[in-house]
HTML snippet that shows the backbone in 3Dmol.js (N, CA, C, O; Angstrom):
<script src="https://3Dmol.org/build/3Dmol-min.js"></script>
<div id="view" style="width:600px;height:400px;position:relative"></div>
<script>
const pdb = `
ATOM      1  N   UNK A   1      -8.785  20.068  17.348  1.00  0.00           N
ATOM      2  CA  UNK A   1      -9.370  18.886  16.743  1.00  0.00           C
ATOM      3  C   UNK A   1      -8.698  18.589  15.398  1.00  0.00           C
ATOM      4  O   UNK A   1      -8.362  17.441  15.104  1.00  0.00           O
ATOM      5  N   UNK A   2      -8.509  19.628  14.592  1.00  0.00           N
ATOM      6  CA  UNK A   2      -7.898  19.437  13.280  1.00  0.00           C
ATOM      7  C   UNK A   2      -6.448  18.979  13.411  1.00  0.00           C
ATOM      8  O   UNK A   2      -5.992  18.125  12.650  1.00  0.00           O
ATOM      9  N   UNK A   3      -5.722  19.548  14.381  1.00  0.00           N
ATOM     10  CA  UNK A   3      -4.330  19.152  14.588  1.00  0.00           C
ATOM     11  C   UNK A   3      -4.245  17.670  14.944  1.00  0.00           C
ATOM     12  O   UNK A   3      -3.379  16.955  14.439  1.00  0.00           O
ATOM     13  N   UNK A   4      -5.132  17.218  15.800  1.00  0.00           N
ATOM     14  CA  UNK A   4      -5.131  15.821  16.219  1.00  0.00           C
ATOM     15  C   UNK A   4      -5.394  14.903  15.028  1.00  0.00           C
ATOM     16  O   UNK A   4      -4.734  13.876  14.873  1.00  0.00           O
ATOM     17  N   UNK A   5      -6.353  15.274  14.197  1.00  0.00           N
ATOM     18  CA  UNK A   5      -6.682  14.482  13.019  1.00  0.00           C
ATOM     19  C   UNK A   5      -5.509  14.430  12.050  1.00  0.00           C
ATOM     20  O   UNK A   5      -5.186  13.368  11.519  1.00  0.00           O
ATOM     21  N   UNK A   6      -4.878  15.564  11.822  1.00  0.00           N
ATOM     22  CA  UNK A   6      -3.736  15.624  10.906  1.00  0.00           C
ATOM     23  C   UNK A   6      -2.580  14.780  11.437  1.00  0.00           C
ATOM     24  O   UNK A   6      -1.950  14.041  10.681  1.00  0.00           O
ATOM     25  N   UNK A   7      -2.305  14.889  12.720  1.00  0.00           N
ATOM     26  CA  UNK A   7      -1.225  14.108  13.329  1.00  0.00           C
ATOM     27  C   UNK A   7      -1.523  12.615  13.226  1.00  0.00           C
ATOM     28  O   UNK A   7      -0.628  11.821  12.935  1.00  0.00           O
ATOM     29  N   UNK A   8      -2.766  12.237  13.462  1.00  0.00           N
ATOM     30  CA  UNK A   8      -3.145  10.826  13.383  1.00  0.00           C
ATOM     31  C   UNK A   8      -2.978  10.293  11.960  1.00  0.00           C
ATOM     32  O   UNK A   8      -2.491   9.179  11.766  1.00  0.00           O
ATOM     33  N   UNK A   9      -3.379  11.081  10.976  1.00  0.00           N
ATOM     34  CA  UNK A   9      -3.238  10.651   9.578  1.00  0.00           C
ATOM     35  C   UNK A   9      -1.775  10.515   9.183  1.00  0.00           C
ATOM     36  O   UNK A   9      -1.393   9.550   8.521  1.00  0.00           O
ATOM     37  N   UNK A  10      -0.960  11.481   9.588  1.00  0.00           N
ATOM     38  CA  UNK A  10       0.459  11.412   9.262  1.00  0.00           C
ATOM     39  C   UNK A  10       1.126  10.208   9.917  1.00  0.00           C
ATOM     40  O   UNK A  10       1.960   9.543   9.302  1.00  0.00           O
ATOM     41  N   UNK A  11       0.759   9.934  11.153  1.00  0.00           N
ATOM     42  CA  UNK A  11       1.319   8.784  11.852  1.00  0.00           C
ATOM     43  C   UNK A  11       0.904   7.480  11.176  1.00  0.00           C
ATOM     44  O   UNK A  11       1.699   6.546  11.075  1.00  0.00           O
ATOM     45  N   UNK A  12      -0.341   7.421  10.717  1.00  0.00           N
ATOM     46  CA  UNK A  12      -0.824   6.213  10.040  1.00  0.00           C
ATOM     47  C   UNK A  12      -0.058   5.978   8.745  1.00  0.00           C
ATOM     48  O   UNK A  12       0.349   4.852   8.457  1.00  0.00           O
ATOM     49  N   UNK A  13       0.142   7.047   7.957  1.00  0.00           N
ATOM     50  CA  UNK A  13       0.869   6.893   6.698  1.00  0.00           C
ATOM     51  C   UNK A  13       2.341   6.577   6.939  1.00  0.00           C
ATOM     52  O   UNK A  13       2.937   5.828   6.165  1.00  0.00           O
ATOM     53  N   UNK A  14       2.929   7.120   7.974  1.00  0.00           N
ATOM     54  CA  UNK A  14       4.322   6.815   8.283  1.00  0.00           C
ATOM     55  C   UNK A  14       4.457   5.349   8.677  1.00  0.00           C
ATOM     56  O   UNK A  14       5.418   4.686   8.284  1.00  0.00           O
ATOM     57  N   UNK A  15       3.517   4.851   9.435  1.00  0.00           N
ATOM     58  CA  UNK A  15       3.536   3.443   9.823  1.00  0.00           C
ATOM     59  C   UNK A  15       3.358   2.528   8.635  1.00  0.00           C
ATOM     60  O   UNK A  15       3.999   1.480   8.555  1.00  0.00           O
ATOM     61  N   UNK A  16       2.489   2.912   7.704  1.00  0.00           N
ATOM     62  CA  UNK A  16       2.266   2.112   6.499  1.00  0.00           C
ATOM     63  C   UNK A  16       3.525   2.077   5.651  1.00  0.00           C
ATOM     64  O   UNK A  16       3.904   1.018   5.150  1.00  0.00           O
ATOM     65  N   UNK A  17       4.182   3.226   5.482  1.00  0.00           N
ATOM     66  CA  UNK A  17       5.372   3.245   4.635  1.00  0.00           C
ATOM     67  C   UNK A  17       6.521   2.469   5.270  1.00  0.00           C
ATOM     68  O   UNK A  17       7.288   1.817   4.562  1.00  0.00           O
ATOM     69  N   UNK A  18       6.649   2.528   6.574  1.00  0.00           N
ATOM     70  CA  UNK A  18       7.701   1.756   7.248  1.00  0.00           C
ATOM     71  C   UNK A  18       7.428   0.263   7.131  1.00  0.00           C
ATOM     72  O   UNK A  18       8.340  -0.529   6.894  1.00  0.00           O
ATOM     73  N   UNK A  19       6.176  -0.109   7.297  1.00  0.00           N
ATOM     74  CA  UNK A  19       5.799  -1.515   7.163  1.00  0.00           C
ATOM     75  C   UNK A  19       5.987  -1.978   5.726  1.00  0.00           C
ATOM     76  O   UNK A  19       6.464  -3.087   5.485  1.00  0.00           O
ATOM     77  N   UNK A  20       5.613  -1.131   4.770  1.00  0.00           N
ATOM     78  CA  UNK A  20       5.774  -1.468   3.353  1.00  0.00           C
ATOM     79  C   UNK A  20       7.241  -1.659   3.010  1.00  0.00           C
ATOM     80  O   UNK A  20       7.591  -2.563   2.252  1.00  0.00           O
ATOM     81  N   UNK A  21       8.092  -0.817   3.560  1.00  0.00           N
ATOM     82  CA  UNK A  21       9.525  -0.921   3.277  1.00  0.00           C
ATOM     83  C   UNK A  21      10.085  -2.241   3.773  1.00  0.00           C
ATOM     84  O   UNK A  21      10.881  -2.874   3.079  1.00  0.00           O
ATOM     85  N   UNK A  22       9.680  -2.668   4.967  1.00  0.00           N
ATOM     86  CA  UNK A  22      10.200  -3.930   5.488  1.00  0.00           C
ATOM     87  C   UNK A  22       9.655  -5.114   4.693  1.00  0.00           C
ATOM     88  O   UNK A  22      10.382  -6.079   4.459  1.00  0.00           O
ATOM     89  N   UNK A  23       8.390  -5.059   4.274  1.00  0.00           N
ATOM     90  CA  UNK A  23       7.826  -6.114   3.439  1.00  0.00           C
ATOM     91  C   UNK A  23       8.529  -6.167   2.096  1.00  0.00           C
ATOM     92  O   UNK A  23       8.866  -7.245   1.607  1.00  0.00           O
ATOM     93  N   UNK A  24       8.749  -5.011   1.502  1.00  0.00           N
ATOM     94  CA  UNK A  24       9.411  -4.953   0.203  1.00  0.00           C
ATOM     95  C   UNK A  24      10.853  -5.439   0.309  1.00  0.00           C
ATOM     96  O   UNK A  24      11.349  -6.117  -0.591  1.00  0.00           O
ATOM     97  N   UNK A  25      11.509  -5.100   1.381  1.00  0.00           N
ATOM     98  CA  UNK A  25      12.888  -5.535   1.602  1.00  0.00           C
ATOM     99  C   UNK A  25      12.961  -7.066   1.629  1.00  0.00           C
ATOM    100  O   UNK A  25      13.885  -7.665   1.079  1.00  0.00           O
ATOM    101  N   UNK A  26      11.980  -7.681   2.272  1.00  0.00           N
ATOM    102  CA  UNK A  26      11.951  -9.138   2.360  1.00  0.00           C
ATOM    103  C   UNK A  26      11.661  -9.782   1.010  1.00  0.00           C
ATOM    104  O   UNK A  26      12.109 -10.897   0.744  1.00  0.00           O
ATOM    105  N   UNK A  27      10.912  -9.084   0.158  1.00  0.00           N
ATOM    106  CA  UNK A  27      10.548  -9.627  -1.154  1.00  0.00           C
ATOM    107  C   UNK A  27      11.588  -9.344  -2.235  1.00  0.00           C
ATOM    108  O   UNK A  27      11.467  -9.853  -3.349  1.00  0.00           O
ATOM    109  N   UNK A  28      12.594  -8.551  -1.931  1.00  0.00           N
ATOM    110  CA  UNK A  28      13.600  -8.145  -2.928  1.00  0.00           C
ATOM    111  C   UNK A  28      14.601  -9.272  -3.171  1.00  0.00           C
ATOM    112  O   UNK A  28      15.761  -9.194  -2.767  1.00  0.00           O
ATOM    113  N   UNK A  29      14.129 -10.307  -3.832  1.00  0.00           N
ATOM    114  CA  UNK A  29      14.937 -11.485  -4.094  1.00  0.00           C
ATOM    115  C   UNK A  29      14.821 -11.833  -5.578  1.00  0.00           C
ATOM    116  O   UNK A  29      13.742 -11.736  -6.162  1.00  0.00           O
ATOM    117  N   UNK A  30      15.946 -12.240  -6.187  1.00  0.00           N
ATOM    118  CA  UNK A  30      15.929 -12.610  -7.604  1.00  0.00           C
ATOM    119  C   UNK A  30      15.265 -13.973  -7.800  1.00  0.00           C
ATOM    120  O   UNK A  30      14.923 -14.654  -6.833  1.00  0.00           O
ATOM    121  N   UNK A  31      15.089 -14.356  -9.051  1.00  0.00           N
ATOM    122  CA  UNK A  31      14.449 -15.632  -9.360  1.00  0.00           C
ATOM    123  C   UNK A  31      15.217 -16.830  -8.814  1.00  0.00           C
ATOM    124  O   UNK A  31      14.627 -17.865  -8.502  1.00  0.00           O
ATOM    125  N   UNK A  32      16.522 -16.688  -8.703  1.00  0.00           N
ATOM    126  CA  UNK A  32      17.321 -17.800  -8.190  1.00  0.00           C
ATOM    127  C   UNK A  32      17.490 -17.757  -6.663  1.00  0.00           C
ATOM    128  O   UNK A  32      18.259 -18.538  -6.102  1.00  0.00           O
ATOM    129  N   UNK A  33      16.775 -16.848  -5.995  1.00  0.00           N
ATOM    130  CA  UNK A  33      16.762 -16.805  -4.542  1.00  0.00           C
ATOM    131  C   UNK A  33      17.807 -15.927  -3.882  1.00  0.00           C
ATOM    132  O   UNK A  33      17.904 -15.885  -2.656  1.00  0.00           O
ATOM    133  N   UNK A  34      18.591 -15.225  -4.690  1.00  0.00           N
ATOM    134  CA  UNK A  34      19.621 -14.347  -4.128  1.00  0.00           C
ATOM    135  C   UNK A  34      19.038 -12.937  -3.924  1.00  0.00           C
ATOM    136  O   UNK A  34      18.193 -12.498  -4.704  1.00  0.00           O
ATOM    137  N   UNK A  35      19.488 -12.237  -2.884  1.00  0.00           N
ATOM    138  CA  UNK A  35      18.996 -10.879  -2.651  1.00  0.00           C
ATOM    139  C   UNK A  35      19.365  -9.941  -3.805  1.00  0.00           C
ATOM    140  O   UNK A  35      20.465 -10.022  -4.353  1.00  0.00           O
ATOM    141  N   UNK A  36      18.446  -9.061  -4.163  1.00  0.00           N
ATOM    142  CA  UNK A  36      18.732  -8.071  -5.198  1.00  0.00           C
ATOM    143  C   UNK A  36      19.704  -7.033  -4.655  1.00  0.00           C
ATOM    144  O   UNK A  36      19.774  -6.805  -3.448  1.00  0.00           O
ATOM    145  N   UNK A  37      20.456  -6.405  -5.563  1.00  0.00           N
ATOM    146  CA  UNK A  37      21.411  -5.369  -5.169  1.00  0.00           C
ATOM    147  C   UNK A  37      21.453  -4.298  -6.254  1.00  0.00           C
ATOM    148  O   UNK A  37      21.048  -4.535  -7.392  1.00  0.00           O
ATOM    149  N   UNK A  38      21.943  -3.129  -5.889  1.00  0.00           N
ATOM    150  CA  UNK A  38      22.151  -2.048  -6.847  1.00  0.00           C
ATOM    151  C   UNK A  38      20.871  -1.523  -7.470  1.00  0.00           C
ATOM    152  O   UNK A  38      19.857  -1.346  -6.795  1.00  0.00           O
ATOM    153  N   UNK A  39      20.941  -1.274  -8.788  1.00  0.00           N
ATOM    154  CA  UNK A  39      19.824  -0.675  -9.512  1.00  0.00           C
ATOM    155  C   UNK A  39      18.593  -1.580  -9.521  1.00  0.00           C
ATOM    156  O   UNK A  39      17.464  -1.091  -9.471  1.00  0.00           O
ATOM    157  N   UNK A  40      18.802  -2.878  -9.585  1.00  0.00           N
ATOM    158  CA  UNK A  40      17.668  -3.807  -9.579  1.00  0.00           C
ATOM    159  C   UNK A  40      16.887  -3.703  -8.269  1.00  0.00           C
ATOM    160  O   UNK A  40      15.656  -3.704  -8.267  1.00  0.00           O
ATOM    161  N   UNK A  41      17.616  -3.612  -7.158  1.00  0.00           N
ATOM    162  CA  UNK A  41      16.953  -3.496  -5.855  1.00  0.00           C
ATOM    163  C   UNK A  41      16.252  -2.150  -5.732  1.00  0.00           C
ATOM    164  O   UNK A  41      15.126  -2.078  -5.239  1.00  0.00           O
ATOM    165  N   UNK A  42      16.902  -1.096  -6.170  1.00  0.00           N
ATOM    166  CA  UNK A  42      16.306   0.240  -6.108  1.00  0.00           C
ATOM    167  C   UNK A  42      15.011   0.288  -6.895  1.00  0.00           C
ATOM    168  O   UNK A  42      14.002   0.803  -6.412  1.00  0.00           O
ATOM    169  N   UNK A  43      15.038  -0.250  -8.108  1.00  0.00           N
ATOM    170  CA  UNK A  43      13.852  -0.267  -8.958  1.00  0.00           C
ATOM    171  C   UNK A  43      12.743  -1.101  -8.328  1.00  0.00           C
ATOM    172  O   UNK A  43      11.584  -0.686  -8.304  1.00  0.00           O
ATOM    173  N   UNK A  44      13.097  -2.272  -7.821  1.00  0.00           N
ATOM    174  CA  UNK A  44      12.112  -3.143  -7.189  1.00  0.00           C
ATOM    175  C   UNK A  44      11.483  -2.465  -5.977  1.00  0.00           C
ATOM    176  O   UNK A  44      10.263  -2.487  -5.814  1.00  0.00           O
ATOM    177  N   UNK A  45      12.309  -1.865  -5.131  1.00  0.00           N
ATOM    178  CA  UNK A  45      11.807  -1.212  -3.914  1.00  0.00           C
ATOM    179  C   UNK A  45      10.865  -0.063  -4.251  1.00  0.00           C
ATOM    180  O   UNK A  45       9.828   0.104  -3.608  1.00  0.00           O
ATOM    181  N   UNK A  46      11.221   0.725  -5.252  1.00  0.00           N
ATOM    182  CA  UNK A  46      10.388   1.859  -5.646  1.00  0.00           C
ATOM    183  C   UNK A  46       9.006   1.391  -6.102  1.00  0.00           C
ATOM    184  O   UNK A  46       7.989   1.958  -5.703  1.00  0.00           O
ATOM    185  N   UNK A  47       8.974   0.358  -6.937  1.00  0.00           N
ATOM    186  CA  UNK A  47       7.708  -0.171  -7.440  1.00  0.00           C
ATOM    187  C   UNK A  47       6.911  -0.824  -6.318  1.00  0.00           C
ATOM    188  O   UNK A  47       5.702  -0.618  -6.205  1.00  0.00           O
ATOM    189  N   UNK A  48       7.583  -1.604  -5.500  1.00  0.00           N
ATOM    190  CA  UNK A  48       6.912  -2.307  -4.414  1.00  0.00           C
ATOM    191  C   UNK A  48       6.275  -1.338  -3.416  1.00  0.00           C
ATOM    192  O   UNK A  48       5.132  -1.532  -3.002  1.00  0.00           O
ATOM    193  N   UNK A  49       7.014  -0.296  -3.032  1.00  0.00           N
ATOM    194  CA  UNK A  49       6.490   0.680  -2.080  1.00  0.00           C
ATOM    195  C   UNK A  49       5.342   1.478  -2.682  1.00  0.00           C
ATOM    196  O   UNK A  49       4.401   1.828  -1.971  1.00  0.00           O
ATOM    197  N   UNK A  50       5.402   1.773  -3.979  1.00  0.00           N
ATOM    198  CA  UNK A  50       4.296   2.478  -4.635  1.00  0.00           C
ATOM    199  C   UNK A  50       3.055   1.609  -4.645  1.00  0.00           C
ATOM    200  O   UNK A  50       1.952   2.094  -4.391  1.00  0.00           O
ATOM    201  N   UNK A  51       3.225   0.330  -4.937  1.00  0.00           N
ATOM    202  CA  UNK A  51       2.098  -0.598  -4.933  1.00  0.00           C
ATOM    203  C   UNK A  51       1.500  -0.729  -3.538  1.00  0.00           C
ATOM    204  O   UNK A  51       0.280  -0.777  -3.386  1.00  0.00           O
ATOM    205  N   UNK A  52       2.348  -0.786  -2.526  1.00  0.00           N
ATOM    206  CA  UNK A  52       1.877  -0.899  -1.149  1.00  0.00           C
ATOM    207  C   UNK A  52       1.120   0.363  -0.733  1.00  0.00           C
ATOM    208  O   UNK A  52       0.109   0.284  -0.035  1.00  0.00           O
ATOM    209  N   UNK A  53       1.603   1.505  -1.157  1.00  0.00           N
ATOM    210  CA  UNK A  53       0.913   2.764  -0.850  1.00  0.00           C
ATOM    211  C   UNK A  53      -0.444   2.826  -1.506  1.00  0.00           C
ATOM    212  O   UNK A  53      -1.400   3.316  -0.904  1.00  0.00           O
ATOM    213  N   UNK A  54      -0.549   2.342  -2.725  1.00  0.00           N
ATOM    214  CA  UNK A  54      -1.830   2.325  -3.428  1.00  0.00           C
ATOM    215  C   UNK A  54      -2.806   1.395  -2.730  1.00  0.00           C
ATOM    216  O   UNK A  54      -3.989   1.714  -2.607  1.00  0.00           O
ATOM    217  N   UNK A  55      -2.324   0.254  -2.272  1.00  0.00           N
ATOM    218  CA  UNK A  55      -3.190  -0.697  -1.596  1.00  0.00           C
ATOM    219  C   UNK A  55      -3.733  -0.120  -0.293  1.00  0.00           C
ATOM    220  O   UNK A  55      -4.916  -0.272   0.011  1.00  0.00           O
ATOM    221  N   UNK A  56      -2.874   0.537   0.472  1.00  0.00           N
ATOM    222  CA  UNK A  56      -3.347   1.104   1.734  1.00  0.00           C
ATOM    223  C   UNK A  56      -4.294   2.262   1.479  1.00  0.00           C
ATOM    224  O   UNK A  56      -5.244   2.465   2.234  1.00  0.00           O
ATOM    225  N   UNK A  57      -4.046   3.021   0.424  1.00  0.00           N
ATOM    226  CA  UNK A  57      -4.930   4.123   0.063  1.00  0.00           C
ATOM    227  C   UNK A  57      -6.298   3.586  -0.330  1.00  0.00           C
ATOM    228  O   UNK A  57      -7.324   4.153   0.047  1.00  0.00           O
ATOM    229  N   UNK A  58      -6.315   2.497  -1.084  1.00  0.00           N
ATOM    230  CA  UNK A  58      -7.584   1.894  -1.495  1.00  0.00           C
ATOM    231  C   UNK A  58      -8.339   1.339  -0.291  1.00  0.00           C
ATOM    232  O   UNK A  58      -9.565   1.427  -0.228  1.00  0.00           O
ATOM    233  N   UNK A  59      -7.618   0.775   0.648  1.00  0.00           N
ATOM    234  CA  UNK A  59      -8.266   0.204   1.829  1.00  0.00           C
ATOM    235  C   UNK A  59      -8.999   1.278   2.631  1.00  0.00           C
ATOM    236  O   UNK A  59     -10.067   1.017   3.184  1.00  0.00           O
ATOM    237  N   UNK A  60      -8.437   2.470   2.698  1.00  0.00           N
ATOM    238  CA  UNK A  60      -9.097   3.538   3.446  1.00  0.00           C
ATOM    239  C   UNK A  60     -10.308   4.082   2.697  1.00  0.00           C
ATOM    240  O   UNK A  60     -11.211   4.653   3.308  1.00  0.00           O
ATOM    241  N   UNK A  61     -10.331   3.908   1.379  1.00  0.00           N
ATOM    242  CA  UNK A  61     -11.459   4.388   0.568  1.00  0.00           C
ATOM    243  C   UNK A  61     -12.576   3.359   0.448  1.00  0.00           C
ATOM    244  O   UNK A  61     -13.637   3.682  -0.086  1.00  0.00           O
ATOM    245  N   UNK A  62     -12.381   2.147   0.918  1.00  0.00           N
ATOM    246  CA  UNK A  62     -13.349   1.062   0.759  1.00  0.00           C
ATOM    247  C   UNK A  62     -14.494   1.188   1.746  1.00  0.00           C
ATOM    248  O   UNK A  62     -14.618   0.390   2.676  1.00  0.00           O
ATOM    249  N   UNK A  63     -15.328   2.194   1.538  1.00  0.00           N
ATOM    250  CA  UNK A  63     -16.501   2.415   2.380  1.00  0.00           C
ATOM    251  C   UNK A  63     -17.736   2.593   1.500  1.00  0.00           C
ATOM    252  O   UNK A  63     -17.643   3.068   0.368  1.00  0.00           O
ATOM    253  N   UNK A  64     -18.881   2.210   2.031  1.00  0.00           N
ATOM    254  CA  UNK A  64     -20.126   2.344   1.283  1.00  0.00           C
ATOM    255  C   UNK A  64     -20.604   3.795   1.324  1.00  0.00           C
ATOM    256  O   UNK A  64     -19.996   4.643   1.977  1.00  0.00           O
ATOM    257  N   UNK A  65     -21.694   4.063   0.621  1.00  0.00           N
ATOM    258  CA  UNK A  65     -22.243   5.423   0.569  1.00  0.00           C
ATOM    259  C   UNK A  65     -22.672   5.936   1.939  1.00  0.00           C
ATOM    260  O   UNK A  65     -22.654   7.140   2.195  1.00  0.00           O
ATOM    261  N   UNK A  66     -23.057   5.013   2.817  1.00  0.00           N
ATOM    262  CA  UNK A  66     -23.477   5.433   4.153  1.00  0.00           C
ATOM    263  C   UNK A  66     -22.320   5.465   5.160  1.00  0.00           C
ATOM    264  O   UNK A  66     -22.539   5.663   6.355  1.00  0.00           O
ATOM    265  N   UNK A  67     -21.091   5.270   4.670  1.00  0.00           N
ATOM    266  CA  UNK A  67     -19.912   5.405   5.520  1.00  0.00           C
ATOM    267  C   UNK A  67     -19.454   4.147   6.217  1.00  0.00           C
ATOM    268  O   UNK A  67     -18.497   4.185   6.991  1.00  0.00           O
ATOM    269  N   UNK A  68     -20.113   3.034   5.963  1.00  0.00           N
ATOM    270  CA  UNK A  68     -19.722   1.772   6.598  1.00  0.00           C
ATOM    271  C   UNK A  68     -18.651   1.078   5.754  1.00  0.00           C
ATOM    272  O   UNK A  68     -18.688   1.161   4.526  1.00  0.00           O
ATOM    273  N   UNK A  69     -17.706   0.402   6.391  1.00  0.00           N
ATOM    274  CA  UNK A  69     -16.663  -0.303   5.634  1.00  0.00           C
ATOM    275  C   UNK A  69     -17.251  -1.416   4.760  1.00  0.00           C
ATOM    276  O   UNK A  69     -18.158  -2.135   5.179  1.00  0.00           O
ATOM    277  N   UNK A  70     -16.724  -1.545   3.550  1.00  0.00           N
ATOM    278  CA  UNK A  70     -17.151  -2.622   2.667  1.00  0.00           C
ATOM    279  C   UNK A  70     -16.613  -3.948   3.182  1.00  0.00           C
ATOM    280  O   UNK A  70     -15.603  -3.987   3.885  1.00  0.00           O
ATOM    281  N   UNK A  71     -17.290  -5.032   2.831  1.00  0.00           N
ATOM    282  CA  UNK A  71     -16.861  -6.367   3.250  1.00  0.00           C
ATOM    283  C   UNK A  71     -17.172  -7.365   2.142  1.00  0.00           C
ATOM    284  O   UNK A  71     -17.986  -7.098   1.258  1.00  0.00           O
ATOM    285  N   UNK A  72     -16.520  -8.505   2.202  1.00  0.00           N
ATOM    286  CA  UNK A  72     -16.809  -9.593   1.282  1.00  0.00           C
ATOM    287  C   UNK A  72     -16.512  -9.272  -0.170  1.00  0.00           C
ATOM    288  O   UNK A  72     -15.499  -8.651  -0.492  1.00  0.00           O
ATOM    289  N   UNK A  73     -17.416  -9.708  -1.043  1.00  0.00           N
ATOM    290  CA  UNK A  73     -17.235  -9.548  -2.490  1.00  0.00           C
ATOM    291  C   UNK A  73     -17.199  -8.085  -2.905  1.00  0.00           C
ATOM    292  O   UNK A  73     -16.469  -7.721  -3.826  1.00  0.00           O
ATOM    293  N   UNK A  74     -17.972  -7.252  -2.241  1.00  0.00           N
ATOM    294  CA  UNK A  74     -17.991  -5.822  -2.573  1.00  0.00           C
ATOM    295  C   UNK A  74     -16.617  -5.203  -2.320  1.00  0.00           C
ATOM    296  O   UNK A  74     -16.130  -4.416  -3.133  1.00  0.00           O
ATOM    297  N   UNK A  75     -15.997  -5.554  -1.204  1.00  0.00           N
ATOM    298  CA  UNK A  75     -14.673  -5.024  -0.885  1.00  0.00           C
ATOM    299  C   UNK A  75     -13.634  -5.564  -1.865  1.00  0.00           C
ATOM    300  O   UNK A  75     -12.783  -4.817  -2.347  1.00  0.00           O
ATOM    301  N   UNK A  76     -13.706  -6.867  -2.159  1.00  0.00           N
ATOM    302  CA  UNK A  76     -12.757  -7.469  -3.102  1.00  0.00           C
ATOM    303  C   UNK A  76     -12.828  -6.781  -4.465  1.00  0.00           C
ATOM    304  O   UNK A  76     -11.803  -6.453  -5.062  1.00  0.00           O
ATOM    305  N   UNK A  77     -14.043  -6.569  -4.944  1.00  0.00           N
ATOM    306  CA  UNK A  77     -14.246  -5.922  -6.236  1.00  0.00           C
ATOM    307  C   UNK A  77     -13.719  -4.492  -6.217  1.00  0.00           C
ATOM    308  O   UNK A  77     -13.034  -4.065  -7.146  1.00  0.00           O
ATOM    309  N   UNK A  78     -14.041  -3.753  -5.156  1.00  0.00           N
ATOM    310  CA  UNK A  78     -13.580  -2.374  -5.045  1.00  0.00           C
ATOM    311  C   UNK A  78     -12.060  -2.302  -5.011  1.00  0.00           C
ATOM    312  O   UNK A  78     -11.459  -1.478  -5.700  1.00  0.00           O
ATOM    313  N   UNK A  79     -11.440  -3.160  -4.214  1.00  0.00           N
ATOM    314  CA  UNK A  79      -9.978  -3.147  -4.080  1.00  0.00           C
ATOM    315  C   UNK A  79      -9.300  -3.477  -5.411  1.00  0.00           C
ATOM    316  O   UNK A  79      -8.309  -2.845  -5.778  1.00  0.00           O
ATOM    317  N   UNK A  80      -9.830  -4.459  -6.128  1.00  0.00           N
ATOM    318  CA  UNK A  80      -9.253  -4.850  -7.412  1.00  0.00           C
ATOM    319  C   UNK A  80      -9.294  -3.686  -8.396  1.00  0.00           C
ATOM    320  O   UNK A  80      -8.300  -3.399  -9.063  1.00  0.00           O
ATOM    321  N   UNK A  81     -10.455  -3.007  -8.488  1.00  0.00           N
ATOM    322  CA  UNK A  81     -10.592  -1.879  -9.400  1.00  0.00           C
ATOM    323  C   UNK A  81      -9.738  -0.701  -8.953  1.00  0.00           C
ATOM    324  O   UNK A  81      -9.093  -0.067  -9.788  1.00  0.00           O
ATOM    325  N   UNK A  82      -9.715  -0.396  -7.682  1.00  0.00           N
ATOM    326  CA  UNK A  82      -8.955   0.732  -7.156  1.00  0.00           C
ATOM    327  C   UNK A  82      -7.464   0.537  -7.402  1.00  0.00           C
ATOM    328  O   UNK A  82      -6.781   1.466  -7.834  1.00  0.00           O
ATOM    329  N   UNK A  83      -6.958  -0.651  -7.133  1.00  0.00           N
ATOM    330  CA  UNK A  83      -5.529  -0.912  -7.325  1.00  0.00           C
ATOM    331  C   UNK A  83      -5.146  -0.880  -8.805  1.00  0.00           C
ATOM    332  O   UNK A  83      -4.058  -0.427  -9.160  1.00  0.00           O
ATOM    333  N   UNK A  84      -6.052  -1.367  -9.672  1.00  0.00           N
ATOM    334  CA  UNK A  84      -5.789  -1.303 -11.115  1.00  0.00           C
ATOM    335  C   UNK A  84      -5.758   0.141 -11.582  1.00  0.00           C
ATOM    336  O   UNK A  84      -4.913   0.510 -12.398  1.00  0.00           O
ATOM    337  N   UNK A  85      -6.664   0.958 -11.077  1.00  0.00           N
ATOM    338  CA  UNK A  85      -6.699   2.379 -11.445  1.00  0.00           C
ATOM    339  C   UNK A  85      -5.469   3.110 -10.927  1.00  0.00           C
ATOM    340  O   UNK A  85      -4.966   4.019 -11.587  1.00  0.00           O
ATOM    341  N   UNK A  86      -4.987   2.728  -9.764  1.00  0.00           N
ATOM    342  CA  UNK A  86      -3.818   3.382  -9.171  1.00  0.00           C
ATOM    343  C   UNK A  86      -2.547   3.099  -9.975  1.00  0.00           C
ATOM    344  O   UNK A  86      -1.630   3.921  -9.985  1.00  0.00           O
ATOM    345  N   UNK A  87      -2.481   1.961 -10.641  1.00  0.00           N
ATOM    346  CA  UNK A  87      -1.299   1.598 -11.426  1.00  0.00           C
ATOM    347  C   UNK A  87      -1.237   2.337 -12.761  1.00  0.00           C
ATOM    348  O   UNK A  87      -0.179   2.391 -13.388  1.00  0.00           O
ATOM    349  N   UNK A  88      -2.349   2.901 -13.195  1.00  0.00           N
ATOM    350  CA  UNK A  88      -2.389   3.598 -14.498  1.00  0.00           C
ATOM    351  C   UNK A  88      -1.695   4.918 -14.446  1.00  0.00           C
ATOM    352  O   UNK A  88      -1.638   5.626 -15.451  1.00  0.00           O
TER     353      UNK A  88
END
`;
const viewer = $3Dmol.createViewer("view");
viewer.addModel(pdb, "pdb");
viewer.setStyle({}, {cartoon: {color: "spectrum"}});
viewer.zoomTo();
viewer.render();
</script>
């Protein structure tokens, strides 16, 4: 049972990071619309992927005390605070 849970969690995080990388790759564009390259792209990708990881981590934590997923304004508020705390 524990092995299955661990494998499922690892697969979920691997999928999130792969998806985050492709999203970040698409967003790696300068102000004038040209693709970023070199150190600028590396820096952007690192920050973007960290932000994406924090967001997915917050989404998994967005549950009420009784274990039900948060929704609406409660979820929005929780996500905003969680993501701000993750950036610190």
